LOKEDREN-770643 format. One record per residue: residue in one letter; x negated, y, z of N, C-alpha, C in turn. Coordinates in steps of 0.1 Angstrom, whole numbers, plus 2048, in hexadecimal, padded with zeros to 3 digits. Layout:
BEGIN
AXYZXYZXYZ;...
This chain:
BEGIN
M8887ED9078837F990088D7FD8F6;E8938088F889E80D8EF8998148E3;I8A08138D889C81A8CC89D8298CE;R8A782E8D58A983C8D889D8418DF;V89883A8E988C83F8F188083E8E9;L87E8358E08738348D78738418CE;R87E8458CA87F8528C187B85E8CA;Y87F85E8D787B8688E086B8698E1;F86685D8E385785C8E58508618D8;V85485D8CC84E8608C084E8708BE;S85A8758C285B8848C085188B8C9;V8508878D684688D8DF83888B8D9;A83587F8D482887D8CF8248858C3;Q82F8888BB82C8918AF82B89F8B2;T8338A48BC8328B28BF8288B68C9;H8248AC8D181A8AE8DC8208B78E7;N82D8B98E78338C28F08418BE8F4;M8448BC9018508B790685C8C1903;S85A8CE9048648D89018688D88F3;E85E8D78EA8618D88DC8688CB8D7;A8648C08DD86A8B38D98798B38DE;A87B8B88EA8898B98EF8928C28E6;R88C8CD8E18948D58D88978CE8CB;I88E8C78C58908C08B989A8B48BB;L89A8AE8C78A28A28C98B08A78CF;H8B28B48D28BE8B98D88C28B28E5;V8B88B18ED8BA8AC8FB8B38B6904;S8B68B59118B08BE91B8A28B991E;Q8998C292288B8BE92588B8B4931;P8928B693B8928AD94789689F942;T8A189E93A8A589193589A88A92D;L89389292488988C91C87D887925;S87989092E86E88C93887188093F;R87E87E94488287294B881866942;Q88586793688585C92D87785792A;I86E86192886085D92585A857932;A85D85C93E85885794A85D84894C;D86984694986F83894A86882F940;L86583493485E82C92A85082892F;E84983193583C82F93A83C824945;V84782494D84981A95784B80C951;E85380D94685680093F84A7FA938;V8418029328357FD92C8297FB935;G82B8009418217FD94C81580694C;G81681294780B81C94780F829940;P80783394280984093C80884092D;L81184792681084891780A855913;F80A85F91C80586C9197FC871924;E7F28799207EB88292A7F288F92A;R7F68939367FD8A09377F38AB939;R7F18B392E7E88BE92F7F08CB930;S7E98D79327F08E39357FA8E7929;R7F68E591D7FE8E99128028DE908;E7FE8D290B8018C89018018BA908;M8088B19018098A390580089B8FC;V7F68949017EC88D8F97EE87E8FB;L7EF8768F17F18688F27E58618F8;T7E88589017DE84F9077DC8438FD;A7D283A9007D082F8F77DD8268F6;T7E48259017F181D9017FB8258F9;G7FB8328FA80483A8F28028398E3;R7F58398DF7F28388D17F682A8CB;Y7F48208D37F88128CF8088128CD;L80F8178D781D8178D782281F8CB;L81C82B8C88208338BD81F82B8B0;S8148248AD81381D8A181E8128A0;K82180B8AB82C8018AA83A8088AA;A83B8138B084881A8B084C81E8A2;N84282489B84582888D84981D885;T84381188684680587F854801882;I85780088F8657FC89487080588F;L86E81289087881C88C87A81B87D;S86F81A87587081986787980D863;L87680286A87E7F586788C7F786B;V88F7FD87789D80087B8A4808871;D89E81386D8A481C8638A7815856;K89E80E8518A08078458AB7FC846;T8AB7F58518B57EB8538C37F1854;T8C47FC85B8D180385C8D680884E;T8CD80E8468D08128398D6807830;N8CF7FC8318D37F18288DF7EA82D;L8E27EA83A8EE7E483F8FA7EC83B;Q8F87F983A903802836906802827;A8FD7FC81F9007FB81190C7F380E;Q9147F78059207F080191E7EA7F3;Q9227DD7F19207D67E49277DE7D9;V9337E37DC93B7EA7D29347F77CE;D92C7FD7D69258097D39178087D9;I90E8017D19017FD7D68F980A7DA;S8F480A7E78EC8167EB8E38107F6;G8D98187F98CF8148028C18167FD;S8B780F8028A98117FD8A38047F9;L8998067F08917FA7EB8837FE7ED;D87B7F77F686D7FB7F98647F17F2;I85B7F67EA8527ED7E28447F27E4;G83B7E87E882D7EB7EA8257E57DF;S81A7ED7DB8127E87D08057EF7CF;G7FC7E87C97EF7EE7C57F17F67B8;E7E67FB7B27E68037A67E37FB79A;S7EB7FC7907E97F57837F27FB778;E7EC7FD76C7F58017617FE7F675C;N7FB7EA7608047DF75C8117DE764;L8137E776D8207E877482A7F076C;D8267F576082F7FD75883D7F6756;A83D7EA7528497E274F8527E175C;L84B7DF7678527DE7748597EC777;M8517F677585780477886280876F;K86280376386D8067598797FF75E;L8777F27638837EB7688887F1774;L87F7F677C8847FD78988B80A785;A88781177B88D81D77789B81B772;H89D81076A8AA80C7658B3808771;F8AE80177A8B57FD7868BB80978E;Q8B28137908B781F7978C182778E;Y8BF8267818C982D7798D782777A;D8D781A77B8E481277D8EA81478B;Y8E18167958E58177A38DF8247A9;P8E48307A58DE83C7A98DE83F7B8;N8E58377C08E58397CE8DA8317D5;V8D282A7CD8C78227D38BA82B7D3;T8B482C7DE8A78347DF89B82B7DE;I89282E7D58868257D387B82B7DB;H8748237E38688287EB85C81F7E6;L8528257DF84681F7DB83B8217E4;H8358167E982A8177F381D8117EC;T8138197EC8068157E67FD80F7F0;G7F78047EE7EE7FD7F77E87F17F1;N7DE7EB7F87D87DF7F37E17D37F6;A7DD7C77F17E57BB7F37E77B8801;M7DD7B980A7DE7B58187E87BE81F;T7E77CB81C7F17D48227FF7D181E;T8017CE81180E7CB80C8147BF812;E80C7B48138107A88198147A9828;N80C7B182F80F7B383D81C7BB83F;Q81E7C583682B7CD8378377C5833;L8357BC82A8407B38268447AA832;E83A7A483983D79B8448437A3850;N8407B08518467B885C8537BE858;G8587BB84C8657C08478657CF843;L8597D58418597E383D85A7E482E;L8587DA8278597DA8188637CF814;D86A7D28098737C880386B7BF7F9;L8637C57F185B7BE7E784D7C37E7;G8447BB7E38367BF7E18317BA7D4;V8277C17CF8207BE7C38117BC7C6;T80C7B07C47FE7AD7C77F67AA7BA;M7E97AF7BB7E07AD7AF7D67A27B3;G7D47997AA7C978F7AD7CF7827B2;R7C57787B27C976B7B77C976A7C6;R7D57697CC7D67697DA7DE75D7DF;D7DD7597EB7E574E7F17F37537F4;L7FC7507EC80A7557EE81474B7F3;R80F7417FA81873780082173C80A;S81E74781082774D81A832755814;F83275780783B7608008427597F5;D84E75E7F185475A7E484E7647DA;S84C75F7CE8457687C484A7667B6;L8477707AE84A7707A083E776799;K83976E78F82C77278883077B77C;L82A78777B82C78F76F82478A763;P82978C75782278874B81578F749;Q81479B74E8077A374C7FC79F755;Q7F07A27517E47A075A7DC7AC75A;N7D47AE7657CB7B97667BD7B5761;R7B77BD75A7A97BB75479F7C375C;W7957BC76178A7C37687807C975E;G77A7D47637707DA75B7687E4763;V7607ED75D7587F776575C805760;I75F80D76A76181B76875482376A;M75182C760744833760746841759;R73C84975B73C85675473A854745;K74085C73D73F85B72F73185E72A;D72986573271B86772E71185C733;S71785273970F84673D70A83E731;Q6FD8397326F8830727701824725;L70781F73070F81373071C816728;A72082372772C82671F72B824710;Q71E82270C71C8206FE71F8126FA;K7218097047247FB7017337F9700;S7387EE6FA7467EB6F974B7E3704;S7427DC70B7457D47177397D4720;V73B7CE72C7307CE73672D7C073A;V7217BB73971D7AE73E7157B074B;P7147A575370E7A67607007AD760;T6F87AA7576EA7B07576EB7BF755;D6F67C474F6F77D374E6F87DA75B;L6FC7D37656FE7D97726F37D877C;I6E87D27786DD7D07816D87DE786;N6D77DF7946D27EA79B6DA7F7799;L6E67F77936EE8027926F680479E;P6F98107A37028127AF7108107AB;I7168067B27248017AE72D8027BA;F73A8067B77458057C174E7F97BC;V7527F17C675A7E67C27677E67CB;S7727E07C677E7DF7CE77B7D67DB;E77F7DC7E677D7D57F37847C77F3;Q7907C77ED7977BA7EC78F7B07E4;A78A7B47D97827AA7D17757A67D8;M76F7AF7DF7637AC7E77657A27F2;Q7717A37F877479A80377678C7FE;R77B78B7F177C77E7EB7707797E4;D7657827E475977F7DC75D77B7CE;F7667847C876C7817BC7627817B0;F7587897B174F78B7A57437817A6;A7427797B07367707B27337687A6;D73E7627A073B75A794738762787;W73D76E78773B77777B72C77C77B;W72778178671A78778570F77C789;R71377178D70C76578F6FD767792;N6F47657886E576578A6E077378E;V6E777E78B6E278B78E6E879179B;K6EF7897A36F678D7AF6EC7957B8;D6E07907BA6D77977C46D27A47BF;S6D47A77B26D07B47AC6DC7BE7AA;I6E87BA7AF6F47C27AE6F47CB7BB;N6F57D87B96F47E27C37027E87C6;V7097E17CF7167E67D37147F07DE;I7187FD7DB7158087E472280B7EC;G72D8057E97398087F07458017EB;T7508017F275D7FB7EE7688057EE;Y7738027E877F80A7E878C8027E9;D7968087F07A38017F07AB8057E4;L7AC8127E17B38177D57A981F7CE;L7AA8207C079F8247B879C8337B8;Y7A683B7B97A48497B57988507BB;N79784F7C978C8567CF77E8517CB;S77D8447C777083F7C376D8447B5;T7778487AC77484E79F76E85C7A1;L7728637AC76C8707AF75D86E7B1;L7598637B874B8607BB74485C7AE;V74B8547A674585079974185D791;R74A86679074887378973D87B78F;A73D87C79C7348857A372687F7A4;R7258727A671886C7AA71286479E;K71986279371585A78871384B78D;C71C84779571C839798727832790;Y72B82579473481D78C73E817795;A74A81478F75480D79775A80278F;I75A7F67957617EA78E76F7EB792;A7787EB7887867EE78B78F7E877F;F79C7E97817A57E57777A67EF76B;D7A97EA7607AB7F37547B77FB756;G7B880774F7C480F74E7C781875A;L7BD81A7637C082376E7BA83176D;L7B38337627AE8417607B884A75A;S7BA85675F7C485F7597C086D75D;G7C78777567C58857597B6889758;N7B18917617A489676079988B760;M79C88076879287676879086F75B;A79A86E75379986874579087173C;K78F87E73F786887737777884739;D77488074676687F74976187074A;L76B86774D76885974F76D850744;T76884474476C83A73A76C82C740;F77282373977381573E76D80C734;R7658027397607F77307637E9737;P76A7E072F76D7D37357617CA738;L7637C27427587B87457587AD73A;Q74C7A873874A79D72E740793735;P74478773775178073475D78773B;E76878773477478E739779788746;L77E79174F78478D75B79279375C;N79C78A75E7AA78F75F7B078A76C;E7B97917727C078D77E7CF78E77D;P7D77847837E57847827EC78F78B;I7F879278880079C78F80D794794;N80F7947A181B78D7A78247977AF;I8317957AD83B79C7B583E7927C0;I83D7967CD83F78D7D88497937E2;W85078A7EA85978E7F48587837FF;S85C78780B85A77F817864773817;K85F76881B86875C81D86F75D82A;N86A766833870767841879772843;Q87B77B83988478683B891784832;Q89C7888378A87878308A8793825;L8AB78F8198AB79A80E8B77A3810;S8B57B080E8C07B980E8C87B7801;P8D47BB8008DC7BA7F38D57C17E8;I8CF7CC7EA8C87D37E08BC7CB7DB;T8B47C67E48A97BE7E08AD7B27D8;A8B77AB7DC8BC79F7D58C17A37C7;L8C77AE7C68CC7B27B98C17B67B0;F8B77BC7B58AB7C07AC8A37B37A8;L8A27AA7B289B79D7AE8A27967A3;K8AF7977A28B67907978B279678A;R8B07A478A8AB7AA77D89D7A777A;L8947A57858877A178388679377D;R88E78A78288D77C77D89277C76E;A89D78476B8A278575E89878A754;A89079475988679B75087979374E;F87578D75986778675986877775A;G87377175D87476375D87175C76A;
């Protein structure tokens, strides 16, 4: 399966039209049709349903498209980094992370790094810890930032000095907003959104302990922003990290820390199974110098 043919396949999948894809790729339509037909023979089944005006992916085609995008992204990234010269550092640095205000020190370090090496392109990818770890293992990320206590034996890691503090986000007109902190009994029978990652770990089991059966979890979130829209609209509550309210949300919503206090570590991780690019190795030196 050639990289060139995968690019042909992706272009047809994106345009839904053989003629348009041929125009974009600067190849003749018969050549493109033949390449797609050969690819279908190679994978053992049709990749498209040929309709009168468009090409529609089959189940096999949809599966190949998801893998082809991953493969081509990895090929492009590898090519860019191989072309980087030590005397003139250039290329890309891909970092995956969740959301936290405690990444400010890391971002300042990243900003200084790019100032010193202006030919380095920074790509920031937002996602939960599981997504970040999977992308690291697949070589799509150079570094990841994970929040919380996780099994990191498959990765090399560096622990940041900051920690994330858990609390409750609520409307400012909520009765609970009159308190300086939130104890488990305050949440009895209230509609609550919780981080999906924390729920999977049953993270709050020890915290709400005896009132667990009275806790009304109405949903979960991967990243916080959309759930704050529901908090504002529905007068529900979200258990989340401190420091994530900003802009219009900060006008209507407020944060109260949990009591007893709950904090979670922040780790920078990278794969033990992937060769570090020169750019990643250089940035890691700065990370170790800054954070120990």
